[in-house]
Every structure is written in C-alpha cells, then in structure tokens.
VEXDRENLO-138662 format. One record per residue (C-alpha): residue number from 0; residue in one letter; z, y, x. Coordinates in Angstrom, 2 decimals. Last residue first. Example, Ala and Ser with C-alpha at 12.3 -4.5 7.8 and 13.67 -1.06 7.14 Angstrom:
REM VEXDRENLO-138662
<zaba i="1" aa="S" pz="7.14" py="-1.06" px="13.67"/>
<zaba i="0" aa="A" pz="7.80" py="-4.50" px="12.30"/>
//
This chain:
REM VEXDRENLO-138662
<zaba i="84" aa="X" pz="17.31" py="8.01" px="-31.01"/>
<zaba i="83" aa="X" pz="13.89" py="7.37" px="-32.66"/>
<zaba i="82" aa="X" pz="11.03" py="6.21" px="-30.55"/>
<zaba i="81" aa="X" pz="7.46" py="6.98" px="-31.62"/>
<zaba i="80" aa="X" pz="6.83" py="9.89" px="-29.28"/>
<zaba i="79" aa="X" pz="5.94" py="13.37" px="-30.60"/>
<zaba i="78" aa="X" pz="7.85" py="15.22" px="-27.89"/>
<zaba i="77" aa="X" pz="11.23" py="13.60" px="-28.50"/>
<zaba i="76" aa="X" pz="10.41" py="10.81" px="-26.18"/>
<zaba i="75" aa="X" pz="8.12" py="12.04" px="-23.46"/>
<zaba i="74" aa="X" pz="4.41" py="12.18" px="-24.19"/>
<zaba i="73" aa="X" pz="1.89" py="11.52" px="-21.36"/>
<zaba i="72" aa="X" pz="-1.40" py="13.30" px="-21.92"/>
<zaba i="71" aa="X" pz="-4.14" py="10.97" px="-22.94"/>
<zaba i="70" aa="X" pz="-6.95" py="9.39" px="-20.94"/>
<zaba i="69" aa="X" pz="-8.95" py="6.56" px="-22.43"/>
<zaba i="68" aa="X" pz="-9.95" py="3.23" px="-21.02"/>
<zaba i="67" aa="X" pz="-11.10" py="0.65" px="-23.63"/>
<zaba i="66" aa="X" pz="-14.85" py="0.63" px="-23.14"/>
<zaba i="65" aa="X" pz="-14.31" py="-2.58" px="-21.24"/>
<zaba i="64" aa="X" pz="-16.96" py="-2.56" px="-18.55"/>
<zaba i="63" aa="X" pz="-18.33" py="0.98" px="-18.95"/>
<zaba i="62" aa="X" pz="-14.85" py="2.44" px="-19.34"/>
<zaba i="61" aa="X" pz="-13.58" py="0.48" px="-16.31"/>
<zaba i="60" aa="X" pz="-16.50" py="1.68" px="-14.22"/>
<zaba i="59" aa="X" pz="-16.04" py="5.31" px="-15.35"/>
<zaba i="58" aa="X" pz="-12.26" py="5.18" px="-14.66"/>
<zaba i="57" aa="X" pz="-12.90" py="3.70" px="-11.26"/>
<zaba i="56" aa="X" pz="-15.46" py="6.36" px="-10.44"/>
<zaba i="55" aa="X" pz="-13.17" py="9.17" px="-11.61"/>
<zaba i="54" aa="X" pz="-10.33" py="7.86" px="-9.45"/>
<zaba i="53" aa="X" pz="-12.65" py="7.56" px="-6.43"/>
<zaba i="52" aa="X" pz="-13.86" py="11.11" px="-6.91"/>
<zaba i="51" aa="X" pz="-10.31" py="12.42" px="-7.17"/>
<zaba i="50" aa="X" pz="-9.24" py="10.43" px="-4.07"/>
<zaba i="49" aa="X" pz="-12.17" py="11.88" px="-2.09"/>
<zaba i="48" aa="X" pz="-11.31" py="15.43" px="-3.15"/>
<zaba i="47" aa="X" pz="-7.68" py="15.04" px="-2.31"/>
<zaba i="46" aa="X" pz="-8.60" py="13.64" px="1.16"/>
<zaba i="45" aa="X" pz="-10.99" py="16.57" px="1.76"/>
<zaba i="44" aa="X" pz="-8.29" py="19.08" px="0.76"/>
<zaba i="43" aa="X" pz="-5.77" py="17.34" px="3.07"/>
<zaba i="42" aa="X" pz="-8.39" py="17.48" px="5.92"/>
<zaba i="41" aa="X" pz="-8.83" py="21.18" px="5.46"/>
<zaba i="40" aa="X" pz="-5.11" py="21.79" px="5.47"/>
<zaba i="39" aa="X" pz="-4.82" py="19.67" px="8.59"/>
<zaba i="38" aa="X" pz="-7.55" py="21.60" px="10.38"/>
<zaba i="37" aa="X" pz="-5.69" py="24.87" px="9.67"/>
<zaba i="36" aa="X" pz="-2.44" py="23.43" px="11.02"/>
<zaba i="35" aa="X" pz="-4.33" py="22.14" px="14.05"/>
<zaba i="34" aa="X" pz="-5.67" py="25.61" px="14.80"/>
<zaba i="33" aa="X" pz="-2.27" py="27.18" px="14.21"/>
<zaba i="32" aa="X" pz="-0.59" py="24.65" px="16.49"/>
<zaba i="31" aa="X" pz="-3.23" py="25.14" px="19.13"/>
<zaba i="30" aa="X" pz="-2.63" py="28.90" px="19.02"/>
<zaba i="29" aa="X" pz="1.16" py="28.39" px="19.26"/>
<zaba i="28" aa="X" pz="1.00" py="26.12" px="22.25"/>
<zaba i="27" aa="X" pz="1.86" py="22.43" px="21.80"/>
<zaba i="26" aa="X" pz="5.32" py="20.95" px="22.39"/>
<zaba i="25" aa="X" pz="6.89" py="21.40" px="18.94"/>
<zaba i="24" aa="X" pz="6.74" py="17.67" px="18.45"/>
<zaba i="23" aa="X" pz="6.46" py="18.17" px="14.74"/>
<zaba i="22" aa="X" pz="3.15" py="19.92" px="15.04"/>
<zaba i="21" aa="X" pz="1.62" py="17.20" px="17.24"/>
<zaba i="20" aa="X" pz="2.99" py="14.45" px="14.96"/>
<zaba i="19" aa="X" pz="1.59" py="16.15" px="11.91"/>
<zaba i="18" aa="X" pz="-1.83" py="16.51" px="13.59"/>
<zaba i="17" aa="X" pz="-1.92" py="12.84" px="14.46"/>
<zaba i="16" aa="X" pz="-0.98" py="11.88" px="10.91"/>
<zaba i="15" aa="X" pz="-3.81" py="14.10" px="9.63"/>
<zaba i="14" aa="X" pz="-6.21" py="12.43" px="12.05"/>
<zaba i="13" aa="X" pz="-5.17" py="8.94" px="10.91"/>
<zaba i="12" aa="X" pz="-5.50" py="9.97" px="7.24"/>
<zaba i="11" aa="X" pz="-8.99" py="11.34" px="7.74"/>
<zaba i="10" aa="X" pz="-10.05" py="8.21" px="9.50"/>
<zaba i="9" aa="X" pz="-8.68" py="6.12" px="6.62"/>
<zaba i="8" aa="X" pz="-10.56" py="8.23" px="4.09"/>
<zaba i="7" aa="X" pz="-13.75" py="7.77" px="6.03"/>
<zaba i="6" aa="X" pz="-15.27" py="10.49" px="8.13"/>
<zaba i="5" aa="X" pz="-18.68" py="11.84" px="7.10"/>
<zaba i="4" aa="X" pz="-21.63" py="10.86" px="9.29"/>
<zaba i="3" aa="X" pz="-23.97" py="10.73" px="6.38"/>
<zaba i="2" aa="X" pz="-22.05" py="7.94" px="4.70"/>
<zaba i="1" aa="X" pz="-18.75" py="6.96" px="6.30"/>
<zaba i="0" aa="X" pz="-17.77" py="6.99" px="9.95"/>
//
C-alpha cells in the first residue's frame, strides 16, 4: 500500500487486469460483472490521476533543475512548422 493506506499504481494496475480477465471470461454473474466494471472505471480514473500528478512533478523537478523545460503544442508540418515542402 502507498501513503495513507492508498493502493500503489502497480496494485491498481494488477486489480484492473484482474477485473478485465473476469469480464472477458464471461463466466461471472451479471451483477458481479456490473460491479466489477464500475470498480474498473473508478480504478482507471485513479490511475489517470496518479499519472498526471507524476508527470507534473517530473516537469516541475526538471524545470527547477534545468529551467529549460517548456510545454508547447505540437505543430505538424504545414501548420506553422519550419519545413518547406
């Protein structure tokens, strides 16, 4: 378990994989499938949140260390890119 009794990212992924296997098997009762699907959605949201927090922390640490990191929207060629065709 992580801080404050929260599950770690790895534990969340393992549980999500378990839920997916259960649902794909088709051998669980409908109500259990619905309950597990709902739990899976909740876990996926938690995973997304944890990954976003981790990304922001890495960006902040890199910016503090190097002061070189900056986020810009990706530009495809022909949308203000430098390459001429």
